[in-house]
Each structure stands twice: as structure tokens, then as C-alpha cells.
C-alpha positions as CSV (number, residue, x, y, z in Angstrom):
1,M,17.3,-8.8,29.0
2,K,14.1,-6.9,29.7
3,K,16.1,-3.7,29.8
4,I,17.9,-4.5,26.4
5,S,14.7,-5.4,24.9
6,G,13.4,-2.2,26.2
7,F,16.0,-0.2,24.8
8,I,15.9,-1.8,21.4
9,I,12.1,-1.2,21.3
10,V,12.4,2.5,22.0
11,L,15.0,3.1,19.5
12,F,13.6,1.1,16.8
13,F,9.8,1.2,17.4
14,P,8.8,4.7,18.6
15,S,5.7,4.6,16.4
16,L,2.9,2.2,15.9
17,L,1.9,3.1,12.5
18,F,4.4,3.2,9.5
19,S,4.0,4.7,6.0
20,Q,5.2,5.1,2.6
21,S,2.2,5.4,0.0
22,I,2.2,6.5,-3.5
23,S,-1.3,4.8,-4.3
24,L,-3.3,7.8,-3.8
25,N,-1.5,10.2,-6.3
26,H,-3.9,11.8,-8.8
27,S,-6.9,10.5,-6.7
28,G,-8.4,13.9,-6.0
29,T,-8.5,13.1,-2.4
30,Q,-7.9,15.5,0.5
31,Y,-4.9,13.4,1.3
32,D,-3.5,13.8,-2.1
33,S,-4.0,17.6,-2.1
34,F,-2.1,18.0,1.2
35,E,0.8,15.8,0.2
36,N,1.1,17.3,-3.2
37,P,-0.1,21.0,-2.9
38,V,-0.8,21.4,-6.6
39,Q,-3.5,18.8,-6.4
40,Q,-7.1,20.2,-6.4
41,G,-9.3,18.9,-3.6
42,F,-12.6,20.3,-4.8
43,Q,-14.5,20.0,-8.2
44,K,-16.2,23.1,-9.8
45,D,-20.1,23.2,-9.7
46,L,-20.2,20.1,-7.6
47,S,-18.1,20.5,-4.3
48,R,-19.0,22.4,-1.5
49,K,-16.9,25.1,-0.1
50,Y,-15.2,23.5,2.9
51,A,-13.6,20.2,3.5
52,V,-12.5,18.5,6.7
53,T,-11.1,15.3,8.2
54,L,-14.0,13.1,9.5
55,F,-11.6,10.4,10.6
56,P,-7.7,10.7,11.1
57,H,-5.9,9.7,7.9
58,L,-4.0,6.5,8.8
59,N,-1.2,5.2,6.4
60,G,0.9,2.2,7.6
61,F,3.9,0.6,6.1
62,I,6.6,-1.7,7.8
63,S,9.5,-3.7,6.5
64,F,12.3,-5.8,7.7
65,K,15.0,-7.6,5.4
66,G,17.7,-9.9,6.3
67,D,18.7,-13.0,8.0
68,G,17.0,-11.8,11.2
69,E,13.4,-11.8,9.7
70,T,12.1,-14.5,11.9
71,A,13.8,-13.0,15.1
72,F,12.1,-9.8,14.1
73,K,8.7,-11.2,13.9
74,K,9.1,-12.8,17.2
75,L,10.3,-9.7,18.8
76,L,7.2,-7.9,17.1
77,F,4.7,-10.3,18.5
78,T,6.2,-11.1,21.9
79,R,8.9,-8.6,22.8
80,S,11.5,-11.4,23.2
81,F,14.4,-12.2,21.1
82,S,15.3,-15.8,19.6
83,G,18.6,-15.7,17.7
84,A,19.0,-19.5,17.3
85,T,17.7,-19.5,13.8
86,I,20.2,-16.8,12.5
87,G,23.0,-18.1,10.4
88,N,26.2,-16.4,9.1
89,L,27.4,-15.4,12.4
90,G,30.9,-14.0,12.2
91,E,30.4,-12.5,8.8
92,A,28.8,-9.2,10.5
93,K,25.9,-9.2,7.8
94,T,23.1,-6.7,8.5
95,S,19.4,-6.7,8.4
96,Q,17.5,-3.5,7.5
97,F,14.4,-2.1,9.2
98,N,12.7,0.7,7.5
99,S,9.8,2.8,8.8
100,N,8.0,6.0,8.0
101,A,4.7,7.3,9.8
102,N,2.5,9.9,8.5
103,I,-0.8,10.6,10.3
104,Y,-3.1,13.4,9.4
105,L,-4.8,14.1,12.5
106,A,-6.7,17.0,11.2
107,N,-7.0,19.0,8.0
108,Y,-9.3,21.9,7.0
109,R,-9.5,23.3,3.4
110,I,-11.3,26.0,1.7
111,F,-12.4,26.3,-2.0
112,L,-11.6,30.0,-2.2
113,T,-12.5,30.8,-5.8
114,R,-13.8,29.0,-8.9
115,N,-11.5,31.4,-11.1
116,Y,-8.2,29.9,-11.1
117,N,-9.3,27.0,-8.7
118,R,-7.8,28.8,-5.6
119,E,-7.5,26.4,-2.6
120,L,-6.3,27.1,0.9
121,G,-5.7,24.2,3.4
122,F,-4.4,23.8,7.0
123,S,-3.3,20.5,8.3
124,L,-1.8,18.8,11.4
125,Q,0.5,15.8,11.1
126,L,2.3,13.3,13.2
127,R,5.4,12.2,11.4
128,E,8.0,9.6,12.1
129,E,11.0,8.5,10.2
130,G,13.3,5.6,10.8
131,L,16.1,3.6,9.2
132,V,18.3,0.9,11.0
133,N,20.9,-1.3,10.0
134,I,21.5,-4.0,12.8
135,T,24.0,-7.1,12.4
136,N,22.9,-10.7,12.8
137,E,25.3,-11.0,15.7
138,T,23.5,-8.2,17.8
139,I,20.5,-10.0,17.4
140,A,21.9,-13.5,18.3
141,I,23.7,-12.2,21.5
142,L,20.6,-10.7,22.8
143,D,19.1,-14.3,22.7
144,S,22.1,-16.2,24.0
145,Y,26.0,-16.2,23.8
146,Q,25.6,-19.9,23.1
147,N,24.5,-19.2,19.5
148,F,28.4,-18.4,18.9
149,S,30.6,-21.3,18.1
150,N,33.8,-19.5,17.4
151,T,36.0,-18.0,20.1
152,V,36.7,-14.4,18.7
153,Y,34.5,-12.2,16.5
154,E,35.7,-9.0,15.1
155,N,33.2,-5.9,14.6
156,P,30.1,-8.2,15.3
157,F,28.1,-5.5,16.7
158,N,28.7,-2.6,14.2
159,S,25.2,-1.5,13.9
160,N,23.6,2.0,13.2
161,G,20.2,3.6,13.2
162,K,18.4,6.7,13.4
163,N,14.8,7.5,14.3
164,Q,12.9,10.8,14.7
165,A,9.3,11.8,15.3
166,Y,7.7,15.3,14.9
167,W,4.6,17.4,14.5
168,Q,4.1,19.1,11.3
169,L,1.6,22.1,11.2
170,G,1.0,23.2,7.6
171,V,-0.5,25.6,5.2
172,S,-1.0,25.0,1.7
173,Y,-2.2,27.1,-1.3
174,R,-2.7,26.0,-5.1
175,E,-4.0,28.1,-8.0
176,N,-4.3,27.6,-11.7
177,Y,-1.9,29.9,-13.6
178,D,-4.0,29.2,-16.9
179,E,-5.8,26.4,-18.5
180,R,-2.5,24.2,-18.9
181,W,-0.4,25.1,-15.8
182,A,-0.9,25.2,-12.1
183,F,1.2,25.9,-9.1
184,G,1.0,25.0,-5.4
185,G,3.1,25.2,-2.0
186,K,3.0,24.1,1.4
187,L,5.0,25.7,4.2
188,S,5.0,24.0,7.4
189,L,6.2,24.6,11.0
190,L,7.8,21.5,12.7
191,N,8.0,20.5,16.3
192,G,10.6,17.8,17.1
193,L,9.3,15.1,19.7
194,T,11.8,12.4,19.7
195,Y,15.1,11.8,18.3
196,N,17.4,8.8,18.6
197,K,20.6,8.1,16.7
198,V,23.1,5.2,17.6
199,D,26.3,4.3,15.8
200,I,28.6,1.5,16.9
201,T,31.8,1.9,15.0
202,S,33.9,-0.7,16.7
203,S,33.1,-3.9,18.5
204,Q,34.6,-7.3,19.5
205,L,33.3,-10.5,21.1
206,T,35.3,-13.0,22.8
207,V,33.6,-16.4,24.0
208,N,35.5,-18.1,26.7
209,P,35.2,-21.9,27.1
210,N,34.7,-21.5,30.8
211,S,31.1,-20.2,30.1
212,S,31.7,-16.6,30.1
213,Y,32.1,-13.9,27.3
214,N,33.7,-10.5,26.8
215,T,32.4,-7.8,24.7
216,K,33.8,-4.4,23.7
217,L,31.7,-1.5,22.2
218,T,32.8,1.8,20.8
219,G,30.3,4.3,19.4
220,S,28.0,7.0,19.9
221,Y,24.3,7.7,20.9
222,S,22.2,10.9,20.7
223,S,18.6,11.1,22.3
224,S,16.1,14.0,22.7
225,F,15.1,12.4,26.1
226,G,18.5,11.0,27.1
227,L,18.5,7.5,28.8
228,D,15.1,8.0,30.4
229,K,12.0,6.1,29.5
230,L,9.9,7.2,26.8
231,D,6.6,8.5,28.3
232,F,3.7,10.5,27.1
233,K,4.7,14.0,28.4
234,K,7.6,13.9,25.9
235,L,5.1,13.5,23.0
236,I,3.4,16.8,23.8
237,P,4.3,19.6,21.5
238,N,6.8,22.1,22.9
239,L,8.8,25.1,21.9
240,K,12.2,23.6,22.3
241,N,12.8,21.6,18.9
242,M,11.5,23.8,16.1
243,G,11.8,23.4,12.4
244,L,10.6,24.5,9.1
245,A,9.7,22.5,5.9
246,L,8.5,23.7,2.4
247,S,6.9,21.7,-0.5
248,L,6.7,23.1,-4.1
249,A,4.7,21.6,-6.9
250,S,3.6,22.1,-10.4
251,S,1.2,20.7,-12.8
252,Y,0.5,20.5,-16.5
253,Q,-2.6,19.5,-18.4
254,A,-1.6,18.5,-22.1
255,P,-4.0,18.9,-24.8
256,S,-4.0,15.3,-25.4
257,G,-5.3,14.7,-21.9
258,Y,-2.4,13.6,-20.2
259,Y,-2.0,15.1,-16.6
260,L,1.6,15.6,-15.1
261,T,2.7,16.7,-11.8
262,L,6.1,17.3,-10.1
263,N,6.6,17.6,-6.4
264,L,9.6,18.6,-4.2
265,K,8.1,17.3,-1.0
266,D,8.9,18.3,2.6
267,M,12.4,19.9,2.0
268,G,13.2,21.0,5.7
269,F,15.0,20.5,8.9
270,I,14.5,20.4,12.8
271,H,16.6,22.3,15.2
272,W,17.0,20.0,18.2
273,G,17.4,22.3,21.3
274,K,20.6,22.7,23.5
275,N,19.1,20.1,26.2
276,T,19.4,17.2,23.6
277,S,21.9,14.6,25.1
278,N,24.7,13.4,23.2
279,Y,26.7,10.2,24.4
280,S,29.9,8.6,23.5
281,F,31.0,5.2,24.9
282,N,34.1,2.9,25.1
283,S,32.8,-0.2,27.1
284,D,34.7,-3.4,27.9
285,V,32.4,-5.8,29.7
286,T,32.9,-9.4,30.9
287,V,29.8,-11.4,31.7
288,L,31.0,-14.3,34.0
289,N,27.6,-16.1,34.6
290,P,25.8,-15.6,31.1
291,N,23.2,-18.4,32.0
292,E,21.8,-16.2,34.8
293,P,18.4,-14.6,33.8
294,N,19.5,-11.1,34.2
295,S,23.2,-11.6,33.0
296,K,22.5,-9.6,29.7
297,N,21.8,-6.4,31.9
298,Q,25.5,-6.3,32.9
299,V,26.4,-5.2,29.4
300,F,23.6,-2.8,29.3
301,D,24.3,-1.3,32.6
302,Q,27.9,-1.0,31.7
303,I,27.1,1.0,28.5
304,K,24.7,3.2,30.2
305,D,27.2,4.1,32.9
306,D,30.0,4.9,30.6
307,A,27.7,6.9,28.2
308,Q,26.6,9.0,31.1
309,S,30.2,9.9,32.3
310,M,30.7,11.2,28.7
311,E,27.3,12.9,28.2
312,V,27.4,16.4,26.3
313,K,24.3,18.4,25.9
314,K,24.2,20.4,22.6
315,S,22.0,21.6,19.8
316,F,22.0,20.4,16.5
317,Y,20.1,20.3,13.1
318,S,18.5,17.1,11.5
319,K,17.0,16.8,8.1
320,I,13.6,15.4,7.4
321,N,12.9,12.9,4.6
322,T,12.7,15.1,1.7
323,K,11.2,13.5,-1.6
324,I,10.8,14.3,-5.3
325,E,7.6,12.7,-6.9
326,F,6.6,12.8,-10.5
327,A,3.2,11.5,-11.6
328,A,1.3,11.2,-15.0
329,S,-2.2,10.0,-15.6
330,K,-5.1,10.1,-18.1
331,D,-8.7,9.3,-18.0
332,F,-10.0,6.5,-20.4
333,G,-13.6,6.7,-19.5
334,F,-14.1,4.1,-16.7
335,Y,-10.1,3.4,-16.3
336,K,-7.6,5.8,-15.3
337,P,-4.0,4.7,-14.9
338,V,-1.4,6.6,-13.0
339,I,2.3,6.2,-13.3
340,V,4.1,7.5,-10.1
341,A,8.0,7.8,-9.3
342,S,8.9,8.7,-5.9
343,K,12.4,9.0,-4.4
344,S,14.0,10.1,-1.1
345,V,16.7,12.7,-1.5
346,F,18.8,11.8,1.7
347,H,17.8,8.1,2.0
348,P,17.8,5.0,-0.1
349,Q,14.0,4.6,0.0
350,G,12.2,4.9,-3.3
351,Q,9.1,3.6,-5.2
352,F,7.9,3.2,-8.8
353,G,4.2,2.2,-9.5
354,V,1.4,1.7,-11.9
355,I,-1.8,2.4,-10.4
356,N,-4.8,1.1,-12.2
357,N,-8.1,2.8,-11.2
358,L,-11.3,1.1,-12.3
359,R,-14.5,3.5,-11.7
360,K,-18.0,2.7,-11.6
361,N,-20.1,5.8,-10.5
362,A,-18.8,6.7,-7.0
363,F,-16.9,3.4,-6.6
364,V,-13.2,3.2,-7.4
365,F,-11.3,-0.1,-7.3
366,S,-7.6,-0.4,-7.9
367,I,-4.9,-3.1,-8.8
368,N,-1.4,-1.7,-8.3
369,A,1.9,-2.8,-9.4
370,I,4.6,-1.1,-7.1
371,Y,8.4,-1.7,-7.3
372,D,10.2,-0.5,-3.9
373,L,13.9,-0.2,-4.0
374,Q,14.0,-2.2,-0.6
375,T,11.1,-4.6,-0.7
376,K,11.2,-5.1,-4.8
377,L,8.0,-5.9,-6.6
378,N,4.6,-5.7,-4.6
379,L,1.0,-6.1,-5.4
380,G,-1.3,-3.5,-4.0
381,S,-5.1,-2.8,-4.0
382,Q,-7.6,0.0,-2.9
383,V,-11.3,0.4,-2.5
384,M,-12.6,3.9,-2.7
385,V,-16.1,5.6,-2.5
386,K,-15.7,9.2,-3.7
387,S,-18.3,11.7,-4.5
388,P,-17.8,15.5,-4.9
389,N,-18.4,15.9,-1.2
390,M,-17.4,12.7,0.6
391,E,-14.5,10.2,0.3
392,F,-13.7,7.0,1.9
393,Y,-10.7,5.0,1.0
394,M,-8.6,2.1,2.3
395,G,-5.9,-0.1,0.8
396,S,-2.8,-1.8,1.0
397,E,0.5,-1.8,-1.1
398,Q,1.5,-5.0,0.2
399,M,-1.5,-7.1,0.1
400,L,-0.3,-10.6,0.4
401,P,2.7,-9.8,3.0
402,S,0.1,-7.8,5.1
403,Y,-2.3,-10.6,5.3
404,Y,0.5,-13.2,6.3
405,L,2.0,-10.7,8.8
406,A,-1.6,-10.0,10.3
407,K,-2.0,-13.7,10.5
408,S,1.3,-14.2,12.1
409,F,0.5,-11.6,14.5
410,L,-3.0,-13.1,15.5
411,T,-1.7,-16.6,15.9
412,E,1.8,-15.7,17.3
413,N,3.4,-17.9,14.7
414,E,6.4,-16.4,13.2
415,N,6.5,-19.0,10.5
416,I,3.4,-17.8,8.6
417,G,4.2,-16.5,5.0
418,R,7.3,-16.3,2.7
419,G,9.7,-13.6,2.2
420,N,10.6,-10.8,4.3
421,P,8.1,-9.5,7.0
422,R,6.5,-6.3,5.6
423,A,2.9,-4.8,5.7
424,S,1.3,-1.8,4.4
425,F,-2.4,-0.3,5.2
426,Y,-4.0,3.2,4.7
427,F,-7.5,4.4,5.5
428,G,-9.2,7.6,5.5
429,I,-12.6,9.6,5.6
430,N,-13.2,13.1,4.5
431,V,-16.3,15.3,4.1
432,K,-17.3,18.7,2.6
433,F,-19.8,21.2,3.5
434,G,-21.1,24.7,3.1
435,P,-22.5,26.2,-0.1
436,K,-21.7,24.6,-3.5
437,M,-19.2,26.5,-5.8
438,Q,-21.1,27.2,-8.8
439,D,-21.3,29.4,-11.5
440,M,-24.3,31.8,-11.3
441,G,-25.9,30.3,-14.3
442,N,-25.8,26.7,-12.8
443,A,-26.4,27.7,-9.2
444,E,-29.0,26.1,-7.3
445,Y,-28.8,29.0,-5.0
446,I,-28.4,32.8,-5.9
447,P,-28.1,35.3,-3.0
448,G,-31.0,37.8,-3.1
449,L,-33.3,35.6,-5.2
450,N,-33.7,32.5,-3.2
451,D,-34.0,34.1,0.2
452,K,-36.6,36.9,0.4
453,E,-35.7,37.9,4.0
454,T,-32.0,38.0,4.4
455,G,-28.9,38.5,2.4
456,Y,-28.9,41.0,-0.6
457,V,-32.6,41.0,-1.1
458,V,-33.0,43.8,1.7
459,R,-30.7,46.0,-0.6
460,L,-32.8,45.6,-3.8
461,S,-35.7,47.8,-5.0
462,K,-38.7,46.1,-6.2
463,K,-37.8,46.9,-10.0
464,E,-34.3,45.3,-9.5
465,R,-35.7,42.4,-7.7
466,K,-38.2,41.5,-10.7
467,R,-35.5,42.0,-13.3
468,L,-33.2,39.5,-11.4
469,Q,-36.1,36.9,-11.0
470,K,-37.1,37.3,-14.7
471,Q,-33.4,36.6,-15.5
472,N,-33.4,33.6,-13.1
473,K,-36.4,32.1,-14.7
474,K,-34.8,32.5,-18.2
475,I,-31.9,30.7,-17.0
476,D,-34.0,27.9,-15.5
477,K,-35.9,27.6,-18.7
478,N,-32.6,27.2,-20.8
479,R,-31.5,24.6,-18.4
480,R,-34.5,22.5,-18.9
481,S,-34.3,22.8,-22.7
482,N,-30.9,21.6,-22.6
483,D,-31.7,18.7,-20.3
484,K,-34.4,17.8,-22.8
485,R,-31.9,17.9,-25.7
486,N,-29.4,15.8,-23.9
487,N,-32.0,13.2,-23.0
488,R,-33.0,12.6,-26.7
489,R,-29.5,11.8,-27.7
């Protein structure tokens, strides 16, 4: 049983963090500027020149939907199966598990020029993508064959799933074309870490009255690390599984104040090397003593032996989760609504949301209505502290389900909460440093005038220096006059 549970965990849960977030669209955060390369991460006259990640951006989302929800929570909390609560056995109904992970371990961004708002960024991400369809019967048999009351079941274990994890090293660039239009792009080098894909195409279960059962399984399995255990060494970047990805985005600032963006996000592939293991199996296993503690290992061991005898090592290409995202927003003083639509190109995932941002000075509080194609309508919220040179944010797109799942985890009680188990969480801290990117007329520091020992001052004659100092005093006088007029209003 431990071997089978371990196999399922390695296949379905290679990552601890899961993500699928649209709440930070049009937020002006560094995360937003890297996910949507047309977005600005700096503010003219206020932001400093460089931005870095102070704490890695963590973004979490997990969802399981189907009759096996209670069993899934028990597996998540205790790593053991309990299939007694699953109904509809014999109908081969499936439960669906969906996960995506996107962790920004580091990013560095430069405000190149105020003119045309040119920005250049570098980022390192750890990504994970997974989608699994598992039948109720598969979960039930991993608990006990006694969950089955009939004698013969046709195709009870026809499940399929795919999961891949990879590093993403990206370079992004954006600039304004004119006062209305802007364009951006992100080119990424990918490095595949783990790949797992299983597809059981034919199966049969026969439960014998003399306390034994027979199972037949036909299918295929591909894995970047074969049938070995997943260890830390396999997560280290390598040069074996390389790939590329490209993001292209544009934005339009309407005269009426509406701001629109369109983003083709992470269109790319990974080439898995020639040592990637591909297996096929056609197993027929009879378990004679199913009540013994390790009886289920017979099935796993037989499938493993059959698969190893049919192993073929070959290279292949896999697509990554490409998305198309559209967002529109407008500022109404302290209130900024954002309408977002995000749809995966190759997968059924998609989200549509209305992000309601309420701002008071540097504090931003959001209440978000988000419709997910798989988890349906959700209520989200986020809290943000954002100044031109520092940003902190945290939130959830699944507030109540996240609370109930966390409470279930802490109490190890899978019966807490209603609906399918799911959770969402994201968190990030970014800071900016260096000189402010200001116009000369508004600048707090002008090279050659503020520093009398270094910089351009050594290259200026006394006459030229006096002329520039006089000009600088005039600028200061005009600024003070403007401030007085503004204060009278």
C-alpha cells in the first residue's frame, strides 16, 4: 500500500505550491510586469531605477472535484486512502485534480529611460503544471477490494494524468509606442525538471467470492526519472531538457481613461532528452490474499515489472500551459475596477473575474468575484501596501474554501467545509533602489550641481557652474511658487 500511495503522490503531487491567479492584473506590481510584459513596474518621477525581489513570490491554488473529494482530503492530510465513502462504483466516473505552480525565486528590473517608459527585466521562476482525471474505482481499490459489491467491472481504472515541472529564466522588455499604445515581450529559456504522464486505456476488475480479486490493466507511462524515487538531485537545473517560451503583449490607453491589455502568455515547448523513459504495460494480476497488509504491492510490483520489460528511451516535445489574457480597468479616484478574462490554449482551465480595488493612500484592499471554469464562482480578497518603491501583497482567490481546507489540515478532519476541496494563496514583497527617475525640472538631485567633488562638476568651468546653479535656483523658486498656489486651492 505504501508503494502505491507513494507512486500516486509522486505522480499527482510533485509540487507543494499551486497557482492560477488573475487578481494582480493591472496592479502595477513587479509580479504583474513580469507576467504581462507590457505592464509598467515603475512610476515616472517617483520610482527609483532598480527593482528586486525581497522575498520570493509565492502563489498557491489547488482544486479537486468529484466523488473522491473526501478521500482526497484524507490523502492530503495523512497520505492514506479511504475509499469507503465513494459512491457510483461501476460507472467509471472520474474526479479531476488540477494544479499549477508559479514561484518567482528572483527578479531584477531596470527603469531604462523615462522617455517611452522603457523597462528591462530578468526573472527566475519555478513552474509546475498538472491535470489528472482519476476514476472513483481507482481510489476505492487503493483502500480495499471490499468496497466493490459486484463481481465484474469493465474499465474501472481508465484514468489519465500529466504533470511537468521546469525552470524558467526570462528576459522581458517593454516600451511605449506613443501616448496611447505600448508593447512588450518576454523571451524565456526553459529547463525541464520532472515529467510524468500516465494513460490507462483498458482495465477490468473481477472480484471472486473466495476473497481474492483479479485486475487487468493496459496503458502507458512516461517519466523523466523512470521508476526511481524522486530526489533533490533531479530538481537541479541541467542541460538535458531544454526549451523556449515567448510572451507578447500590447496595451492601449483610451482618451476616456480606460486602460486595456492583451497578452499571449508563455507560448513555448520543452524538448525532453533521449534518456526519458517511456513504458507500456499489459498486466494481469491476481491477488490471492487481499486482506494481508502488503497485498496491494503485488499489483504495483507486477505493473512495474511489465513496464520495465517494455521500456523505451526516447526524446519528445511537450507544450507548456499557454494562456491568452485580456484585462480592462479605469481609475475612479479611490476605486479601480479591473475586468479580467484568462483562458488556457491547450487545457480546459480558464478564469473570468471582476477585481474591485479600493485605495487609501498606500493601502489597497480588494474584493474579487472570480468565475473559474472548473471551480465555478469564487470570492477572493487581497490586501496590498504599495508605494512607488515598495510593495507588499497577500491574498486568496478562494477565501472560504481556503479557510476550511486549512482548518481541515490543522485538525486532520476531512469533513470540515462544504463543496469540493480547493485553496488559493499568494504573497510577495518587492523593493526598488537607486536614483529616482525624474525630469531635470523636478529632480531632487542633478549631477554636477548637487555634488561638488565628483560627477560632472570637475568638467565644468566656474562660469558654466554658476550659470547652472542660477538655473537650478530658478527652478526651485518656480516649484515653491507652484506649491503655494496649489495649497491655496
